C-alpha positions in Angstrom: -35.0 -77.0 -11.1 -34.5 -73.3 -11.6 -37.7 -71.4 -10.9 -39.5 -69.8 -13.7 -39.1 -66.4 -12.0 -35.3 -66.7 -12.1 -35.1 -68.3 -15.5 -37.1 -65.6 -17.1 -36.2 -62.7 -14.8 -37.8 -60.1 -14.6 -40.7 -61.3 -16.8 -41.1 -63.9 -19.5 -43.8 -65.7 -21.4 -44.3 -69.5 -21.0 -42.8 -69.9 -24.5 -39.6 -68.2 -23.5 -39.4 -70.2 -20.3 -39.8 -73.5 -22.2 -37.2 -72.5 -24.8 -34.7 -71.6 -22.0 -35.3 -74.8 -20.2 -34.5 -76.7 -23.4 -31.4 -74.6 -24.0 -30.2 -75.3 -20.4 -30.9 -79.0 -20.5 -27.6 -79.7 -22.3 -25.6 -78.2 -19.4 -26.1 -81.2 -17.2 -26.7 -79.4 -14.0 -27.6 -81.6 -11.0 -28.3 -79.1 -8.2 -29.5 -75.5 -8.0 -28.4 -74.0 -4.6 -30.6 -71.7 -2.6 -27.6 -69.5 -1.8 -26.4 -65.9 -2.2 -26.8 -62.3 -1.1 -29.8 -61.5 -3.3 -33.2 -63.1 -3.8 -35.8 -63.7 -6.4 -39.2 -65.3 -5.6 -37.9 -66.3 -2.1 -34.9 -68.1 -3.6 -31.4 -66.8 -2.9 -29.1 -66.0 -5.8 -25.5 -64.9 -6.0 -26.3 -61.7 -7.7 -28.7 -59.6 -9.8 -26.9 -57.4 -12.4 -27.8 -55.2 -15.3 -27.3 -58.0 -17.8 -28.1 -61.1 -15.8 -28.9 -63.1 -12.7 -26.2 -65.4 -11.3 -27.1 -68.5 -9.4 -25.0 -71.2 -7.6 -25.3 -74.6 -9.3 -23.6 -77.9 -9.3 -22.4 -80.2 -12.1 -20.5 -83.5 -11.6 -20.0 -82.6 -7.9 -18.5 -79.2 -8.7 -20.1 -75.9 -7.6 -20.2 -73.4 -10.4 -21.8 -70.1 -11.2 -24.5 -69.8 -13.9 -25.3 -66.5 -15.4 -28.8 -66.2 -16.9 -29.5 -63.4 -19.3 -32.2 -60.9 -18.2 -35.2 -60.7 -20.5 -35.5 -56.9 -20.4 -32.1 -55.8 -21.8 -31.0 -54.8 -25.3 -28.2 -57.3 -25.4 -29.8 -60.3 -27.1 -27.0 -62.8 -26.3 -24.3 -63.6 -23.7 -22.0 -65.1 -26.3 -19.9 -62.0 -26.7 -19.4 -61.8 -23.0 -18.4 -65.5 -22.9 -15.8 -64.9 -25.6 -14.4 -62.0 -23.6 -14.2 -64.2 -20.5 -12.5 -66.9 -22.6 -9.9 -64.4 -23.8 -9.3 -63.1 -20.3 -8.8 -66.7 -19.1 -5.8 -67.0 -21.4 -3.9 -64.5 -19.2 -5.2 -65.9 -15.9 -8.0 -63.3 -15.4 -11.6 -63.8 -14.5 -13.6 -67.0 -13.5 -12.8 -69.9 -15.8 -15.6 -70.2 -18.4 -17.0 -73.7 -18.8 -19.9 -73.5 -21.3 -22.1 -70.9 -22.9 -25.0 -70.3 -25.2 -27.3 -67.4 -26.1 -28.9 -67.1 -22.6 -26.4 -68.7 -20.3 -22.8 -68.7 -19.2 -21.5 -71.5 -16.9 -18.3 -70.5 -15.1 -16.1 -71.1 -12.1 -17.6 -70.1 -8.8 -15.5 -67.6 -7.0 -16.2 -67.8 -3.2 -15.1 -64.5 -1.7 -16.2 -61.1 -0.4 -16.7 -58.0 -2.6 -13.6 -55.9 -3.0 -15.4 -52.9 -1.6 -16.4 -54.7 1.6 -12.8 -55.9 1.9 -11.5 -52.4 1.4 -13.8 -51.0 4.1 -12.4 -53.5 6.6 -8.9 -52.9 5.4 -9.3 -49.1 6.0 -9.8 -49.9 9.7 -7.7 -53.0 10.3 -5.0 -53.3 7.7 -1.6 -51.7 6.8 -0.2 -50.7 3.4 1.7 -54.0 3.6 -1.6 -55.8 3.0 -3.4 -53.2 0.8 -0.6 -52.2 -1.7 -0.1 -55.8 -3.1 -3.9 -56.1 -3.8 -3.9 -52.8 -5.7 -0.8 -53.7 -7.6 -2.4 -57.1 -8.5 -5.4 -55.3 -10.0 -3.2 -53.0 -12.0 -1.2 -55.9 -13.3 -4.4 -57.6 -14.4 -5.5 -54.4 -16.1 -2.2 -54.2 -18.0 -2.5 -57.8 -19.2 -6.0 -57.0 -20.5 -4.6 -54.0 -22.3 -1.8 -56.1 -23.8 -4.4 -58.6 -24.9 -6.4 -55.9 -26.7 -9.5 -56.5 -24.5 -11.2 -53.5 -22.9 -13.2 -54.8 -20.0 -15.3 -51.6 -19.6 -16.3 -50.0 -16.3 -12.8 -50.3 -14.8 -13.3 -47.0 -13.1 -15.9 -48.6 -10.8 -15.0 -52.1 -9.7 -16.6 -52.0 -6.2 -18.9 -54.9 -7.0 -17.0 -56.5 -9.9 -14.0 -57.8 -8.0 -14.1 -60.6 -5.4 -11.4 -61.3 -2.9 -10.4 -65.0 -2.9 -7.7 -65.9 -0.4 -6.4 -62.4 -0.4 -6.3 -62.1 -4.2 -8.6 -59.9 -6.4 -10.6 -61.6 -9.1 -12.4 -59.6 -11.8 -15.8 -61.3 -12.3 -17.9 -59.3 -14.8 -17.1 -58.8 -18.5 -20.6 -57.9 -19.6 -19.3 -54.6 -21.1 -16.1 -56.2 -22.5 -15.0 -55.6 -26.1 -12.1 -56.4 -28.3 -13.2 -53.9 -30.8 -12.4 -50.7 -28.9 -9.2 -49.3 -27.7 -8.3 -50.8 -24.3 -8.3 -48.3 -21.4 -8.2 -50.7 -18.5 -5.1 -49.3 -16.7 -6.1 -45.6 -17.1 -9.7 -46.2 -16.1 -8.7 -48.3 -13.0 -6.2 -45.7 -11.8 -8.7 -42.9 -12.1 -11.4 -45.0 -10.3 -9.2 -46.1 -7.5 -7.7 -42.7 -6.5 -9.8 -39.8 -7.7 -13.3 -38.7 -6.8 -14.7 -42.2 -6.2 -16.1 -44.0 -3.1 -13.0 -46.2 -3.3 -10.6 -43.3 -3.3 -12.0 -42.3 0.1 -10.7 -45.5 1.6 -7.5 -45.8 -0.4 -6.2 -42.3 0.0 -4.8 -43.0 3.5 -2.7 -45.8 2.0 -1.8 -43.8 -1.1 -1.6 -40.1 -0.2 1.0 -39.6 -2.8 -1.3 -40.7 -5.7 -2.4 -37.3 -6.8 -3.5 -36.2 -10.3 -0.4 -34.0 -10.6 1.9 -37.0 -10.2 -0.1 -39.7 -12.1 -1.7 -37.8 -15.0 1.5 -37.3 -16.9 2.4 -40.9 -16.5 -1.0 -42.0 -17.6 -0.7 -39.8 -20.6 2.5 -41.4 -21.6 1.0 -44.9 -21.1 -2.0 -44.0 -23.2 0.2 -42.9 -26.0 2.3 -46.1 -25.8 1.0 -49.0 -23.8 4.2 -50.8 -23.1 5.8 -52.3 -20.0 8.2 -49.4 -19.3 5.4 -46.9 -19.2 3.3 -49.2 -17.1 6.1 -49.8 -14.6 6.5 -46.0 -14.3 2.9 -45.9 -13.1 3.5 -48.8 -10.6 6.6 -47.1 -9.2 4.7 -43.9 -8.6 1.8 -45.7 -6.9 3.7 -48.4 -4.9 7.4 -47.5 -4.9 8.2 -50.1 -2.2 6.1 -52.9 -3.6 8.9 -55.5 -4.1 10.1 -55.2 -0.6 6.5 -55.4 0.7 5.8 -58.6 -1.3 8.9 -60.2 0.3 7.6 -59.8 3.8 
């Protein structure tokens, strides 16, 4: 059973707790795992974010991630986020969403380290042969989201919102996602990766050529017309040898 302190984090009345337990009962969860890098009331959880708490659970023998809406945020439902995840799933992005309701999202559990932790290690131990394909993969995912008409939001800071699974980056948080605003996934990601961010400090040795002078005109063209040709021009500037690297 999920503890009251987690179910109604950070604070909730007995009535809210009871209503949430009733809402969660239909999910058929069999196990709540005491596991993760954060903790609430002496129980480990996968994460505590601005919108929700994520815990490791089990259903029908499968480990899954359950996101629980925080009680102290203006967002009164997780349904819009679940719909964004569902749309992203259609282009093979984000954890597969299984079930959702007002206060919960049940989704695929991604076992992996944070992108930023991976990047810090890569800065010491890896070569561009290993780093370039990961960055290109993230850019390709951003392009697919742009083509889908889904703006994820916060793509300029993905330090905690990408997990590395078997060497592949997985976007995990769509709490700021929207299909109603103009997508800016590619442009925001490029700026966040290479200019004035904590990530840029670690990526610059692998991408010394990715300057504002080179990329800004290409991003401007892409922003004007978000097509494959303009996106490929950005990729060529960032990782000109990516095809040969991927073959190794």
